[in-house]
C-alpha positions as CSV (number, residue, x, y, z in Angstrom):
1,M,-48.9,-72.1,56.5
2,N,-52.7,-72.1,56.2
3,V,-55.1,-69.9,58.1
4,L,-55.9,-72.6,60.7
5,E,-52.2,-73.1,61.5
6,Q,-51.7,-69.4,61.8
7,I,-54.6,-69.1,64.2
8,N,-53.3,-71.9,66.3
9,Q,-49.9,-70.3,66.6
10,A,-51.1,-66.7,67.0
11,G,-53.7,-67.4,69.7
12,I,-57.0,-65.7,70.3
13,R,-55.5,-62.2,70.5
14,E,-54.6,-62.2,66.8
15,A,-57.2,-64.7,65.5
16,L,-59.9,-62.2,64.5
17,R,-57.3,-60.0,62.7
18,L,-56.0,-63.1,60.8
19,L,-59.5,-64.2,59.9
20,D,-60.4,-60.8,58.6
21,R,-57.3,-60.8,56.4
22,E,-58.0,-64.3,55.1
23,S,-61.6,-63.5,54.4
24,R,-60.5,-60.5,52.2
25,R,-58.3,-63.0,50.3
26,R,-61.5,-64.8,49.5
27,C,-60.5,-68.1,51.1
28,S,-63.4,-70.5,51.3
29,A,-66.2,-69.9,53.8
30,Q,-65.6,-73.5,55.0
31,T,-62.0,-72.7,55.8
32,V,-63.0,-69.7,57.9
33,L,-65.7,-71.6,59.7
34,E,-63.3,-74.4,60.5
35,A,-60.7,-72.0,61.8
36,L,-63.2,-70.2,63.9
37,S,-64.6,-73.4,65.4
38,Q,-61.2,-74.9,66.3
39,A,-60.0,-71.6,67.8
40,G,-63.2,-71.3,69.7
41,L,-64.1,-68.0,68.0
42,E,-67.2,-68.6,66.0
43,Y,-69.7,-66.1,67.3
44,W,-73.2,-65.6,66.1
45,V,-76.7,-64.7,67.1
46,R,-78.8,-67.9,66.8
47,G,-82.6,-68.0,66.7
48,P,-84.5,-68.3,70.0
49,L,-83.2,-71.0,72.3
50,P,-85.5,-74.0,71.6
51,T,-87.2,-76.0,74.3
52,G,-85.8,-79.5,74.4
53,T,-82.1,-80.3,74.1
54,S,-79.5,-77.9,72.5
55,T,-75.7,-78.3,72.2
56,P,-74.1,-75.0,71.1
57,S,-70.9,-75.6,69.1
58,Q,-69.5,-72.1,68.7
59,W,-69.6,-68.7,70.3
60,E,-73.3,-67.8,70.5
61,I,-75.8,-65.3,71.7
62,D,-79.1,-67.3,72.2
63,P,-82.2,-65.2,72.8
64,V,-84.7,-66.7,75.2
65,V,-88.3,-66.1,74.3
66,V,-91.0,-67.3,76.8
67,A,-94.7,-67.4,76.1
68,A,-97.3,-66.0,78.5
69,G,-98.4,-68.3,81.3
70,T,-96.0,-71.1,80.4
71,S,-93.3,-72.9,82.4
72,E,-90.9,-73.8,79.6
73,A,-87.8,-76.0,79.8
74,S,-84.5,-76.2,77.8
75,T,-81.6,-78.6,78.3
76,L,-77.9,-78.0,77.4
77,G,-75.9,-80.9,76.2
78,D,-72.1,-81.2,76.9
79,P,-70.0,-78.9,74.7
80,L,-67.8,-80.6,72.1
81,L,-64.9,-78.1,72.2
82,P,-63.2,-75.9,74.9
83,G,-63.4,-72.1,74.8
84,I,-67.0,-71.8,73.6
85,L,-68.6,-68.7,75.0
86,L,-72.4,-68.9,75.3
87,C,-74.7,-66.0,76.2
88,L,-78.3,-66.7,77.1
89,T,-80.5,-63.6,77.3
90,C,-84.2,-63.2,78.0
91,V,-85.6,-60.9,75.3
92,T,-89.3,-61.7,75.6
93,L,-91.3,-62.8,78.6
94,G,-95.0,-63.3,78.6
95,A,-97.0,-62.7,81.8
96,S,-96.3,-65.3,84.5
97,G,-93.9,-67.2,82.1
98,T,-90.7,-68.9,83.1
99,R,-87.9,-70.7,81.2
100,T,-85.7,-73.2,83.1
101,I,-82.3,-74.0,81.5
102,T,-81.0,-77.4,82.8
103,Y,-77.5,-78.7,82.5
104,S,-77.3,-82.1,84.3
105,T,-73.5,-82.0,84.7
106,G,-73.7,-78.8,86.8
107,Y,-72.8,-75.2,86.1
108,N,-70.6,-74.5,89.1
109,S,-68.6,-76.0,91.9
110,T,-71.7,-76.7,94.0
111,G,-73.3,-78.7,91.2
112,K,-76.1,-76.3,90.5
113,T,-78.0,-77.6,87.5
114,T,-80.6,-75.0,86.6
115,I,-80.9,-71.3,85.7
116,V,-84.4,-69.8,85.7
117,F,-85.3,-66.8,83.6
118,N,-88.3,-65.0,84.9
119,A,-87.7,-61.4,83.9
120,T,-86.7,-59.7,80.6
121,R,-83.0,-58.6,80.2
122,Q,-81.8,-61.4,82.5
123,S,-78.6,-62.9,81.0
124,A,-76.2,-65.7,81.8
125,F,-72.7,-66.2,80.4
126,L,-71.2,-69.7,80.2
127,L,-67.8,-71.0,79.0
128,S,-66.9,-74.5,77.9
129,V,-64.0,-75.9,80.0
130,P,-62.2,-79.2,80.3
131,D,-64.0,-81.6,82.7
132,Q,-61.4,-84.3,83.1
133,T,-58.1,-85.2,81.6
134,S,-56.4,-88.4,80.3
135,S,-52.7,-88.4,79.8
136,G,-52.6,-84.6,79.8
137,S,-55.3,-84.2,77.1
138,A,-58.9,-83.1,77.8
139,T,-61.4,-85.8,76.9
140,T,-64.7,-84.2,77.9
141,Y,-65.9,-80.6,78.4
142,R,-68.6,-79.0,80.5
143,W,-70.3,-75.6,80.8
144,Q,-69.0,-73.3,83.6
145,L,-71.2,-70.3,84.6
146,L,-69.1,-67.2,84.4
147,T,-71.6,-64.6,85.5
148,S,-75.3,-63.7,85.3
149,D,-77.7,-60.9,86.3
150,E,-78.4,-63.1,89.3
151,Q,-74.7,-63.5,90.2
152,A,-75.2,-67.2,90.4
153,T,-77.8,-66.8,93.1
154,F,-80.6,-65.8,90.8
155,V,-81.9,-62.6,92.3
156,T,-84.8,-60.6,90.7
157,T,-85.9,-57.3,92.1
158,S,-89.0,-55.3,91.3
159,F,-89.4,-51.7,92.4
160,V,-92.5,-49.6,93.1
161,V,-93.0,-46.8,90.6
162,A,-91.3,-43.5,91.5
163,A,-94.5,-41.7,92.4
164,G,-95.7,-44.4,94.8
165,V,-98.9,-46.4,94.5
166,A,-102.1,-46.3,96.4
167,T,-103.0,-49.1,98.9
168,A,-106.3,-50.9,98.8
169,A,-109.3,-48.9,100.0
170,T,-110.8,-52.1,101.5
171,T,-109.8,-54.7,104.1
172,A,-109.5,-57.3,101.3
173,L,-105.9,-58.0,100.3
174,V,-104.9,-56.8,96.8
175,N,-101.7,-57.0,94.8
176,T,-99.2,-54.1,95.3
177,P,-98.3,-52.8,91.8
178,G,-94.6,-53.2,91.2
179,L,-93.9,-55.6,94.0
180,S,-94.3,-58.8,92.1
181,V,-91.9,-61.4,90.5
182,N,-92.4,-64.6,88.5
183,V,-91.5,-67.9,90.2
184,A,-91.1,-71.4,88.7
185,A,-92.8,-74.6,89.7
186,G,-90.8,-76.9,91.9
187,K,-88.2,-74.2,92.9
188,T,-87.4,-72.9,96.3
189,Y,-86.8,-69.2,96.9
190,R,-86.0,-66.9,99.7
191,F,-87.9,-63.6,99.4
192,R,-87.4,-60.3,101.2
193,A,-89.5,-57.1,100.9
194,K,-89.3,-53.7,102.4
195,V,-92.5,-51.6,102.2
196,L,-92.5,-47.9,103.0
197,L,-95.9,-46.6,103.9
198,T,-98.0,-43.5,104.5
199,V,-101.4,-44.5,105.9
200,D,-104.5,-43.2,107.6
201,A,-104.3,-43.4,111.4
202,T,-107.7,-45.1,111.6
203,S,-107.7,-47.3,108.5
204,G,-104.1,-48.4,109.0
205,I,-102.6,-51.2,106.9
206,K,-102.6,-55.0,106.4
207,L,-99.8,-56.8,104.7
208,S,-99.2,-60.3,103.4
209,M,-97.7,-62.3,100.5
210,G,-99.9,-63.6,97.6
211,G,-99.9,-63.7,93.8
212,T,-100.9,-66.3,91.3
213,C,-98.4,-69.0,92.4
214,T,-99.3,-71.7,94.9
215,A,-97.0,-73.1,97.6
216,T,-96.0,-76.6,98.5
217,A,-94.5,-75.0,101.7
218,I,-94.0,-71.4,102.9
219,G,-92.9,-69.7,106.0
220,F,-92.4,-65.9,106.4
221,N,-92.5,-63.3,109.1
222,T,-93.8,-59.7,108.7
223,A,-92.8,-56.8,111.0
224,I,-94.4,-53.4,110.8
225,F,-92.3,-50.5,112.3
226,S,-93.5,-47.1,113.5
227,D,-91.6,-44.2,112.2
228,T,-92.7,-42.3,115.3
229,S,-91.5,-44.7,118.0
230,H,-89.0,-46.6,115.8
231,N,-90.3,-49.8,117.5
232,I,-92.1,-52.8,116.1
233,A,-95.7,-51.9,116.0
234,A,-97.0,-55.3,114.9
235,A,-95.5,-58.6,113.8
236,S,-96.5,-62.1,112.8
237,Q,-95.2,-65.5,111.6
238,E,-97.1,-67.1,108.7
239,T,-97.2,-70.6,107.2
240,A,-99.6,-69.9,104.3
241,L,-100.0,-67.4,101.5
242,A,-102.4,-64.6,102.5
243,G,-101.5,-64.9,106.2
244,A,-101.5,-61.2,107.2
245,V,-100.5,-58.8,109.9
246,S,-102.5,-55.5,110.6
247,Y,-101.8,-52.2,112.4
248,A,-103.6,-48.9,112.8
249,T,-102.4,-45.9,114.8
250,D,-99.3,-44.2,113.4
251,T,-99.4,-42.8,109.9
252,S,-95.7,-43.2,108.9
253,L,-94.6,-46.8,108.8
254,W,-92.3,-49.3,107.2
255,A,-92.5,-53.0,107.0
256,E,-90.1,-55.9,106.4
257,I,-91.2,-59.3,105.1
258,D,-88.7,-62.2,105.0
259,G,-89.4,-65.9,104.2
260,V,-88.9,-69.0,102.1
261,I,-91.3,-70.6,99.6
262,T,-91.2,-73.9,97.7
263,V,-93.5,-73.3,94.7
264,N,-96.1,-75.8,93.6
265,A,-97.7,-74.1,90.6
266,A,-95.7,-71.4,88.8
267,G,-96.9,-67.8,88.7
268,T,-96.3,-64.5,90.5
269,L,-95.2,-64.0,94.0
270,T,-96.5,-60.6,95.2
271,V,-96.6,-58.4,98.2
272,T,-100.3,-57.8,99.0
273,N,-101.9,-55.1,101.0
274,G,-105.3,-54.1,102.4
275,L,-106.6,-51.9,105.3
276,S,-106.8,-52.9,108.9
277,T,-110.3,-51.3,109.0
278,G,-112.3,-48.7,107.2
279,T,-112.0,-47.4,103.6
280,T,-109.3,-44.7,103.5
281,A,-106.4,-45.7,101.3
282,G,-102.8,-45.0,102.0
283,T,-99.7,-45.0,99.8
284,V,-96.8,-47.5,99.2
285,N,-93.9,-45.1,98.7
286,F,-91.0,-45.1,96.4
287,G,-88.0,-47.1,97.8
288,S,-90.2,-50.1,98.5
289,F,-88.9,-53.3,96.9
290,L,-89.3,-57.1,96.6
291,E,-86.3,-59.3,96.1
292,I,-86.0,-63.1,95.6
293,T,-83.1,-65.6,95.6
294,Q,-83.4,-69.0,94.2
295,L,-82.1,-71.6,96.7
296,A,-82.9,-74.8,94.9
């Protein structure tokens, strides 16, 4: 019985042990590779996932490397064998860069066709599975999303640094350090932010959403709460980036921002802040966060 027959009979549990034994017997490299491929066990770290079309044929870890300021695209072809495990992981991401991985057959039961990488260390795990059968034998295969950092809903969260950050010292809106995420062109996201604030009673605070991206459409509401009265101190509904709400009286506040954006030009989506009046800066405190979920 050759090594391939042994693996087929032993199954995945014993396959690696058998391959290790056979490799020590100095069987040909081609025999080992053939056995691994047919058992769905060939596992290797390939070079960076290329843009364009790629069809992984064995167990792989494919690093995703994204250049700064680019909206890159890759396409996965249908797998040729069942049981192939594919790990995609973002190892390098330039500023405002994104990589969209498209699989036209669909990754899951809802037919989702894209995964967007917009932060380092994001990963997605996929498995090749039978797509349809003919007379009991699989004839085609597809990629099934097993899990990802985004848990198939593609969430990215960015936290303010532990010590907190200063707000603007002017009424002009500026980016809030730490509360920014990359978004891809043509995609629709829900975003939600909670901003914990300590401000000057006179200068107060102004809040909005901005960044380097542009919007085909956007709608969001912002509510500022007083930590003194525990009531809504100010609120607004906005239909454009930079639409803001202001408040000045209490010094301990928190704000909630909730909305949806369809992105025109890729870039960053950022919580922005300024002063209601005056020049006395406040602080965005630790515990503030921005979270996005890709909807389409």
